[in-house]
N, C-alpha and C positions, 0 to 999 in steps of 0.2 A: 504494500499500499504506500503511496506517496505522501510523504510528510511535506508541510509548507514550512520552510525554513524561517526561523524568526517569528512565527506566529506566537501570540498569546494563547496558549491551550487552556488555560483555566478560567479566563474570562468568557463567558458566552456571549455571542452577539444578540441572542434573544433568549428568553426563558418564559414559558407559560406558568401560570400559577398551579397549584395542585387542584385538579378537578376530579370529582367523582364520576366514574366511568361504570355504567352497568355492563356486566359480562353474564355470560351463560356458558354451561358446560365447560367451565374453566378456561375459557378462551376469548380473545379479542383479535381483531384485525388491524394491521398497519398497512396503509396503502398510500400510493402517489396518483394512481389512475382508478378512479371509481369503477367497479364492474369489470375490470380487465380479467379475461381468463387467465387461468394458471394451472399448475401442475396438481396443486392440493395438497393437503397436509399429509404426514406419515410416510413421506418419500425422502426428504433430506432435511435433517434438523436435529436437534437434542431436546433436552427437558424444558427449555425455556423458549425457543422460536423454531418453527418450521417454514421453510421456503415455500412460497405459494406460485412464485413467477418473478418476472423482472421488476414488478412494481408492488409487490404484496408479500407479507409474511404473517404468521399467525403467532401470537403470543400466549403463553400458557400461564394460568393462574392456580393458586391454591384453593380459591373459593369457586364452588360450582355455579351458584346462581346467586347474585347479589351485585355488590358494587366494589371496586377498588379505588384507590387514588392513584392518578397518573399525571405526568407533566413531561414537557418537552423542553430540551435545551440544544439550541443551535450553536455550535462552536465555530470559531474561525479556522480551526485545524484540528488534527488529531490530538486527543488528550496526551499529555506527556507520561500520565501514570494511570494505573487502574485505580478507581476510586475504592476505598474501603467502606466497610459497613453494609455491605449487600451480601445477600445470600447466593445469587446466582447471577452471572453475566455472560451474555452472548451477543454476537454482532453478525451483520450481513450487509450485503451491498444492495442498494435498490435504484431503480431508473427513475428519475423524477423530471420528465419533459416540462411539467408546468411550474415547477418550483412551489408545489403545495404537498402537504402530507396531512393525513387525518388518522385518528385512532378511534376505532368504534368498536362497540360490544359485537359479539358473534350474531346476535339476533337484532342488530341494527341500534342498540342503544349508543347514544351520543353524549358528549360534553361539548359545549360551544367553544371552550378554551382549546380544545384537542381537534377542531374541525377546521380544515383548510389552513394548517399552520404554515407560514412562509418558511421555506427551506431553499438551499441552493438548487438552481437548475442543472440538470445532467445526472452524473453518477454521484451518489451520497452514500456514506457508510453510517449505519445506524447501530448503536450499541444499546442494548437493553439491560437495564439493572432492575433486579428484583429482590425484595424481602418480605419477610412475615407472610409467606405463601402457606396459609392455613386453610384446611377445608372447614366448612361451617360446621361440620360434626363435632370438631375438636377445638373450635375457636370460642374463646370466652370473651366477656365484656373487658377484662383487663388487658386482653391482647391489642397491641397497636394495629392500625388498619393496614391491610396489605397495600404496598407501594410499588409502582413500577415507574422507572424514570428512562427516557430515550434521550441519548446523546447523539447528535448528527453534525456531520461534517462533510465538505466536498472532497471528491477524490477523482482522479482521472484513470484510475485503474480498477477493474472489476475482479475482485479476489473472492475466495470462497468464504462461507459463513463459518465461524468457529466459535467454540466455547471458550470463554475467557475465564470464567470461573463457574466450576460445575456445582449445582445446588446440591444440599443434602438429600440423600435418599432419591436422587435423580434416576429417571429410568433410561436405560440404554435402547434407543430407538434403532430398529433394523433400518439400515440405509439401503436405498434403491436406486443407484446411479443409472441402471440401464433403464428404468422406467422415466426417470427424469430426463435422460437424454432422448428417449423415444418422444416424450411431450416436447421437448426443445425442438428437434428437428421438424416435427409436424407443424410447430408454430412458425418456422421460417419458410415453409413450403405450403401455406394454407391454399385450399381450393378455392376458386373464385366464388364471390358471393352470390347467392341465388336471388337476390333481389332483381324483379323484372326491370328491363332496360327501359320500359315506358315510364317507370316512375322516376321522379328527379332524385339526383343523388343525395345522400344524407349530408347534411352539414358537417364540417370538420369538428372534431372534439377538441376544445380547447386544452383538454388535459392530456392530449397526445401530440401536441404541436412541439416538434423537436427542432425547429428552424433555428438556425443560428448556433446550435450545440456542436462542439468539436467531436471527432472521433475519438475513440478511447482504446486502451489496452486491456485484453483479458490475460490474467496471470494465474498460472497453476503451478505447484511445486510437488516433486516426488523425490523422497530420500533415496529411493533404489533407481537403478538405471532404467530408462524407458526410450523408445524410439519412435520416430515418426518417418514412415516410409513415404516416397513419392508414389503417385497413383491417382486413384479415383474412388472417392466415397460416395455411394449411391445415395439417392435421395428421390426416389420414384421418377417423375418426369424430368427431374433436374439432378445434377450431380455437382460434386465438388471436387476440382481438380488441384492436386498438390503437386507443384513442379520444384524440383531441387534447383536451388541457387548456388549454395556451397555446402560445407559439412554441417553448419549450424542453421542454415536459413532456406525456408521454402515459401513459395508463394501459394496463397489460398485464393482461388477464383471460382465463382459459380458459373455453370454452362448448363444448356439443355442436354438432356441425355440422349444418347445415339438411339436408344430404344425406349420410347416413352411407354408407360403402362396404362394410363387412363385413355379413355376414347376421346376425350378432348384435352390434349396435353396442355400443361402449363408451358408459357413461354416467358412470362415475367420472371426475372431473376430478383432474389432478395437483395442483392446488392450488386450493381453493376461495375464497381470499382474492386480490382484486386487488393488483397491485404497481405501482410507478411507475418510468417510465423518462425519464431527463433526458439531453438532448444540448446540452452547452454548448461554446462555442468560447472559444479563449484565443490567447495569443501562439505557443504551440508547437503548436497543431492543436486538434482536436475530441475531447471526452471524453463517453463514454457512461457513465452509472450506472444500473444497473437495481437499484433499491432494495427492500428487505423481501422478498427471496426466501428460500425454504426452503434452508438450508445444503446438504441433499443434492441440490439441483437447481443449485447454483451453477456447477459444473464444466460441465454439460449446456447451460446457458444461455449461459454464456461462449463455447463454441465455436459455438453457434447465432448468436450475435451476431457473431462473427468473420466468419462466412460471410455474414450478412445485410448486414452493413455494406460489405462489398466486392462483393458480388454481388446487386443489387437484384432482387427478383421471382423468385429462382431458390430452388426448394424440393426438393433432391435426395432428401429422405426419402420424397416422394411416390410416386416410382416404385416403391420397395420396398413401400410401404404398399398400392400398387394391386396388386401382385403378390401379396402376401399375401392381400388380400381376394379376388382371382380365384381363389387356391387355396383359400380357405376357402369360398367359394361353391360351388366344384366339390364339395368334401368334403361340404358340407351337401346339395347336390342328390343326390349318390349315396347319402348316408345316408336321405334322404327316399325315394328310389327302392327302397332295399333295405327299408326299413320298410314301404312301400306293398305290396312283393311278399310280405313276410312277413305283413303283415295280411291279404292276400288268401288266403294259404293257411291262416291260422288262422281267418278269418270266412267263408270261401266266398265271397269277393267284397270290394267296398269296405267298409272298417271301419264298423260302425254308430256311433250317437251316443256321446259321452263317457259318457252316463248307462249305457248298456248295457255299454260296455267297463270300467266301473268295478264291475260286479257280480261278486260272488265265486264264485257257483255255477255253473250249467251253461249260461250263455249261449253260450259259445264251442263248446261241444260240439253244442248245438242248432243253431248256425249251420252247422256242418259236416254235419249230417244233413239240414236243410231251412232254408236261409237265409231264403226268402220268409216261412216261418211266424214265424220270429223277429221280422222286421220287422212283420208282422201283429199280433203280440201287443204289440209296443211301440206300435204306433198306437192301441191301445184305450184308452178312458178307463181310470181306476183302478178304478172299480167293475166293469166289464167284465172287466178283468184278473183280479180276485179270483173273478169267475164262472168264468172259463176255467180258473184253478187248481183250483177244487173240482171242475168237471167232469172235468177230466184225472185228479185224484186219485181220484175214484168209478171211472172206467173202469179205472184201474190195479188198484183193489182188486177190481173185478168180474172182471178177466181172470186174476187171481192166486188168485181164491177166497177173498179176504179180506172180502168184503163181508158175508158171513154171520157173521163172528167178532164177538162181541158187543161187546168193548172197542174193537175197531177201528171196527165201524159206529157206536158212540156218539161217538168222535172226529170221524169224518167228518161226522156229523150236526151236531156243534157248530160245526164250521167253517162248514158250509153255511148255518147259522143266524146267521153272523156272531158266535158266541161264542168265546172263547178255548178253545185245545185243552187237554187235561189237562197236568198238569205233567211227566208222563214224555216229553211230546212236545216240550216246550219247552226243558227244561234239556239242556246238553251236547248239542246237535244232535240230540236225541231218542235218545240212547244207551240210556236206560232202557227205553223202549218198544221199541226194536230187539231188545234183549236178551231182552225178554217174547216177541217175535215168534218168536225162535229157540227159545225153551224151551216154548212154549205147545203142549202136545199136540194141541189142536184145530185147529192151524194145519196146512193141507195142505202137502205137500212135492212140489212139481213141478218138472221141469228145463224150461229154455228156453233156446233159442240166442240169444245176445245179439249183435246187430249194432252194434258200437261204431263211433263216428266214425273215418274214417281218419286215419291219421297224416299230417304234413306231406308226408312222402314219397310219399303216395298208397296206402300199405299198408293194406288192410282188416283189421279186427281182428274176429274171429269166435270165440266161445267159448261153452261151456254153463255155466250157472249156475241157482241156486235161483231160480224165478221170484218166490217171495214177497220174497225179500231185494231182488231188483231192483225190485219194484213199490213196496216201502214207503217209499222216499224221497220219493215223490209225495205221499204223505200228510203225512210229516215236514214238507214244504215249506210247507205251509199254516200252519205257525207263524211264517213269516217275515211281519213287519209290513209289508214292502214288497210290495204287489201285483204289481208287474213281475216282481220276483224270484221271488215264489211262483209265478206263472204260468208263467214260463220252465221253472223246475225241475220243477215238477209235470208239464208237457207233455212235457219231455225224458225223464224217468224212466217216464212211463207209455208213450211210445213203446218205449223200451228193453224194458220188461216184456212188450210184445206179441211180442217175438221175431220170427220169420218173418213174422208178421202186421204188422209195423211200418209198411210202407209204407200199408196199408188204414187204420190208425189216423191216420196223418198226413193222408191224404186227407180223413178225417172231421173233423180237428181244422181244417182249413182251412174246411171247410163251416161248422162251428160257429162259428168266429172271423169268418167273413165277415159 
C-alpha cells in the first residue's frame, strides 16, 4: 500500500460523531455505490469483515438484532500505527468513484451521520475497528455499547483485505478464491443488457461516474515462488492475452476470442488499453504488480490474480460461461423455430426475400392467397413487373365496370403508357381519387363476395363489399414507383375484386406471368 510521505496520520480530515446504527443478523454494510452487485459474503474475509465486491463489504457485529454505535474518520494518509483499545481490526480496499460512503444496517437501517459521508474519490483503504462485540443474550446493562469505527484514506494500489488484529474467539472462515475469481471474471465480461432498444437509455448513475480518476495498480504478494506464463486466459467470447516483454514483465490485453461460444458474441472489450504485469522477487517472497488498470476493475483483477497465482491453468468461470452459452444457444434456437413457424403461417411457407418482406403493401396477403404467384412476380424483371401491375389493374377495372369511366380510363391509360398518374391518385395514397370514386354518379355499384386471406389460426374470412371499392386500389397501386410493390398490390387487389371468380383470375395471372 502506498504511504503519503509527510502526511499527518493522526489528525483526521473529517470525523463523524458517534451514531446509533440499527443492525440485524449481526451484520451491517459499508458501500460506496448503492445497490452494486457483488460476490456476496462467506467467500473472502475474516471474523470482522467480508468482501462483497469492488464497492462494498459486510461488517460483523456481536449483537444479533439491535443497535451499535459507529463513526467514520477520514484520514489524510495511512495511519502510522495501529490504534489500541480495540478487540478486532481488519481492513480492505474499496472503489469509490463518487467520493461518498455509507454505513447501513443489513435490513436498511440508517443513521444520518453515516450516510453519504464524504471520502476521497478513487481507491480508498478502509480499516474497521470493533470492540465490545457481545451478543444480546450475554450483554448486561453494565456493558458498554458495541462500537465500530472506520478509518479511511486514499490509496493508489489495490491490495488484499487483511486481518490487522484478530478478535477473541473469532471464527476461521473458509476462503473461496475460486468462487471469488469466477464472480470477478463474469463481472468483467457481462452479457449485454436486455433492455429493449426502443426504450431510451437509462440516465448515468452519479455514483458510478469515474471520469477524471487515474488508473491504478493491483498488488499481490506470495512468500513462495510463483510463475506467470505467457499465453491466453479464456473468458468466453473474449480472452486475455499475456505477452512476454522480459523476464519480469508481460503485457495484459483484452481481445475477442477466436472461437466465441455465445450465439451473439461479445465484441466490446472491458478495456481497450493494454496494461503491464510485473512479477519481481525479493527477500520476503514474490510480488505481482498489475499496473495501469481501470480503478473499477481493480478489485476483480485482484481476486482473479489471487486464484491464478495459486492455481495455474484453472479457469473456474469457464464452466459458468459455457452453461450460459448453452442456455443462450437453446433460447436462440427456440426463437428461430418460433419465428420460422410464425413466418410460415404469415407467408404460406418459407419466408420470401428480405426485399419482399420489407414491402409495406399486400405482399403478405397475396402470399396467403397464392404463395407461388408472389414468388413468380418477384422473379420477373422490373419492366415485366410494371407490365403485370398494369395488366392486373386493367382486369380489376374491367370486372368492376370502371374501365368505361372516363377519368378512371385516362389514369389507367397514362400508367400503361409509362406516364405519371394524375395528382389525385398519387397524393395521400390516392385519397382524393377514392373519394371521387364513391361520389361519382356514373360509377356503378355492385356487390361482390370478398374471399380474404385466412388468419393465422386458419379461419377463413368471407364478407360482402362494394366491388368498385375493392377493385380501385389496384389502380392506385400503379402510383408506386417500385414496380415490384406495384405489381404485388395490383394483382392482390384485382384477385379480391373478382370475388367468387378469384381462383379463375389467379390461374390466368399465373399464365400471364409465366
